[in-house]
N, C-alpha and C positions, 0 to 999 in steps of 0.2 A: 478337482482343482477349482478354487474360488477366484473371484476377481478377474473374470474375463470380460466384464462389462465396464463401460465408461459413460458418464453423463447422467443427468437427472431427468429432465423432460425430453430432451433429445438424447437418446441412449442407444448404444450399439453394443453387441456382443459378438466377438469373433470366435471362430472354431477352426480346428484343423491343424495339421503339422506339416513341416517342411517337405517330408517325403511320403505323406499320405496321399490318397487318391485325389483330394481336393481341399481347398480352404474356403472359408465363407464367413459371412456375418449376418446378423439379424438386426435391422435398424428399426427402432420403435420411437413413437412420438412425432412422426411426420404428419403435418396437417393434411387433411383430405383436399381433393380437387386441385392438387398441384401437378402441373405437367412434369412427367418424368419418363425417360426412355433410357435404354442401355447406352445409347450414343452420348447421353449427358455424362455418363460415368467413364466411358472407355478412353476418352482423350486423356484423362488424368491417370488412368491405369497405364497407358502407353508411356507416359512421362517417367514412371517409376520402374517399369519392367526391366529385367536384367538383360545383359548381352548387347547393349546398344553401342558400346565402344570398347577399346582395349583396356580402358581404365576401370571397368566394372566386371563382375563375375561373368563368365562365358556360359553359364547355365542359360539355356534358351527356353524361355517361357512366354507364350503369346499373351497370357493373362487376359483372356477374353472373358468378360463378366457377363453373367446371366442373371436376370431378375426372375425369381421363382414365385414371388407372392407380393401382395400389397399394392399392385398396380393393375388397373383395369381400363382398357381402351385408352391407354396413354396418360391416365390420371391416377394419382395416389388415392387410395381408398380410406386412409386413416388407420389401417391395420398394419401389422408388422411387415416390413419389407425384407425378404430374404434374398441375399446376393451370394453367388457362388462362382469360383474360378477353379478350373481343373488344373492339377499339377501334371505337366506333360514331359518334363525332362529331368526326372530324378536319377541319380546314380548312387544308390544306397551302398553299393560295394565300396565306394570311396571311403566309407567310415567304418568298415569292418575291423580295421586295425586298432580303433580306439574304443571298441565296445566296452572294454573294462578299464579304460584309462581316463583320467581326469585331466583335460587339457588346461594349461594355464590361461587365464584371461576369459575363460568361458564359464557358463553356468552348470557345467557337468557335475562338479562336486556338490554345489549347493542344492541342485535339483535332487540328487541322490540322497543327500542328507535330509531333505525335507520329506520326500515322498517314498523313498526306498526303492524307486524304480525310475528309469528315464528312457526316453527314446533318443538313442545316440545318433540316429541318421540325420545329419545336418543340424543337430541341436533340437530337433523335434519342435516343441511348442516355443522354445526360447529363440528359435531362428528368426532372422529379420524377414523371412518369407511371410510371417504374420502381418507385416506392415502393409502388404498389398491390400488387405481388406480395410485397413484404416483409410487408405486413399479412396477406396470405393465409398465408404461411409462419409468421408469428407466431401466427395462430389455431391452427395445428397444434401449435406449440410449447406453447401454453397447455394444450391437451388432454394433452400428454405430462406436463407438470408435475403436473396434477391426477391423472392416471392412475397415474403411478409413485409419487407421494407418498401417494396415497389421501386427500388433504386438499386443499382449495382454496388456490391461490396467487392473491392478488388483485393485479392490475397495473392501475394507473390513472394517467392523466396530466392535467395542467391547464396552461393558459396563465397565466403569472404576471406577464408584462410585455409590452406592445406599445409600441414606440418608447420614449419616456421615461417612460411611465405604468405604474407597478407596482400590484399589488394591496395591500390592507391585510390582512396575515396574521391579524390578530385577527378578521377576518370570514370566514375560510376555512370553506367548507361544501361537502363533496364532493357533497352531495345536489342541488346546483343546477348542477353542472358540465354536465350534459346539457340544461339548460333555456335555454341561451343559445348564440348562434352562435360563441362563442369558446372553449368548454370552460373557462370561467373560474369559479373557486370563490368569487369575491367579486361579489355581485350589483350592488353600487354601481359597482365598477370596470367591469364588463361594460357597464353603461348608459353610462358615460362614454366607453368605447372606441368605442361606436357613432358618436357625434358626431365623435370624433377621426379614425376611419378613413374616415368619409364625406368629411371634409375632405381627407384624404390622397388618396383615390381621385379626387375631383373635380379636384384639383390635378394629377393625372397622375403622382403620386409613389408611393412605397411605404414600408412600415414593417417594421422587424425585430421580433423577439419572443424571449422566453425561455420555455421549456417545462420543467415539473418532472414527473418520473416517480417513482412510489412502487411498491414491490413488497412486499406483506405476506404472511407465511406461509412465507417462504423459510427452510429449516433452516440451522443453523450447519454449516460445514464445506465449502461449495462454493467452489472456487477453488484456486489453487496459490500457494505463497509466493514464487516467483521470476518466471519468464517467463510463467506462465499465470495471473497475478493476475486475479481476478474484476473488479476495478475497471478494470484496464487493458483487458480485453476489452470491457467496457461502454463505455469511452471510445472505443475503436476503432469499435464498432458505431454509436454516436451520431455520431461524426465522419464516418462514411461516408454519412450522410443528406445529401441535397442542401442546400446553403446554410448548413450548420452550421459555425460558426467558433470554437466554444469549448464545453468540457464541464467540469463540476465535480461532485464527489461529496461528499455531506453538506454541511458548511459551506463546503467549497471554498476559494476565495481568501480568504474572510472569516476562515478559521482562522489565516491568517498574522498577523492583528492580535490574536489572543487570547493571554492568558497560558496557560502550560502547564497550570496547575491547572484552568482552565476548558475548554480544548480537549480534554483527555483524558477521555473518558467514564468516570465513576466506576462501579464495580461493587459490587453487594451480592448477597446470597442472598435469594430470595423463593420460598417453597413448594418448597424443595429445588433450585431452579434459579438459574443466574446471571441477574441482572437489571441492566440499565444505567440510570443516572439521566438521561442525555442521549444524543443520537445525532449528535454532531458528525461522527463518522466515516462517517455514511451507511450503517451496517449492514455495513461491510467493514473488517476489521483484518488487516494483513499480507497483503492480497490474498485473504482468505478470509472468507466470510460469517459474521456473528456471531449470526445469528438475529433481529436487529432488522430493522425495515423498511429496505430498500435505497432510498436517496433520491439522485437525481441531477438536474441541470439542464443544459440545453444552449441555446446562443444561436444564433439563425437570423438571418442578415443580411437587409436589405430585398430584396424581389424585384428582380432585375436587369432584368426586362422592363418598361419604362415608356415611355410615349409622349413624354416630355420629350426633346428632342434632346440627345444627348450625343456628345462627340468619340470617333470610332472610326477604324478604318483598313480598307481593302479588302485582298483577297488579293494585289492587285498593288502594294500599298504606298502607295496614295493616302489622304490624310487626308480624312475626311468627317464629316458630322454624321449620326447614326443615331437614328431613332425606331423603337421596337419596337411594332408594331401587333398585333392579335389579342386573345385572351381570357386574362387573367393574374390571379393572386391579388395584390391590393394588399398582403396580408401572408401570405406563404407559410407562416409559422409556425403559422397556425391549423390547417391540415391536417397539420402535422407532429406533432400530439399523438398520433393513433393510430399513426403510424409509429414514434414513440419508444417507445410501449407495446409494439409488435410486436418491436422490436429488443431491448428488455429481456427479453421472453419468450424470444426465440431464444437469447440468451446464457445465460439461466438454464437452459433445457432442455438446451443443449449441456453446460454444466458439471454438471448433475445426472447426465446419462448418463456423463460422464467420471468423476465421483465414484463412481458405482455400479460402473463397470468397474474402478476402481483399488482401492477399499476396501470396496465393498458399501454397503448402506444401514443 
């Protein structure tokens, strides 16, 4: 299987399956003499791990990360960094009934069509379990950003919609995002989502979500004007996350309805520097960062694994009704928040190293 790697100068490759003995990644391109410890990574792993509330899968994985190579006496050596997490709570028997069945909404049929073989236990390689190692690689990327720039880059995400229910942006408060199980910046919306998602879960259904990611402290100049556009690479990164079906930068699709004089962010000088009056472009102009906050959103479809019977087919061509049992997220978008943050960090670190290689800092 190809295309298990992402990035150019900062590049990582993930390996492992949902129900295998372990998952891991190899991170390459990390500058030498950068402080790095497992504790720098574990906090972000804890943010993504399953079983933290009734609104996520009850699979219990501690997701303890181990650094196997590339670090000596607390410093990176410039060689590949291998990271590993053991799988501790697999229940492969939950999937025995769908060994020869293609579940609607899943990659079962397409994997079989492409490779002629598939690991049906939890989706194997197509499982969202793989995203744990993106979070690990993203933690390393965050260290690179701060280390190379000598100033912090703040990357944070929030859930802004579950199903048809959106937040009220006038109540946005980053300070409460970690105080509710949804990473929601609107306390009232978070409370309402509890009742809504309880109902969805009890009905055996699932809900989609929209996640918004912000990056502050990114310098102007990252990205390329043609095929290496920063926003294009960010869109690719977000679209590679499981169940993501759409990405928008800045005002996104709403920009199509704006008049030009409103959509184009006006510029003025402030304290000898260029300042923007608005940020409809999401911090990227012509594929290159403007120095403003980078803002994007991505949409996650409802979890495909639900116990409600749905029409499907078998490997032998028989039409059947399929119920997916096991432990699944009623809204997979909740745990996609730290994954989106990680992919933002990975793209920014890669572009920072590419920029430094091409034009210096």
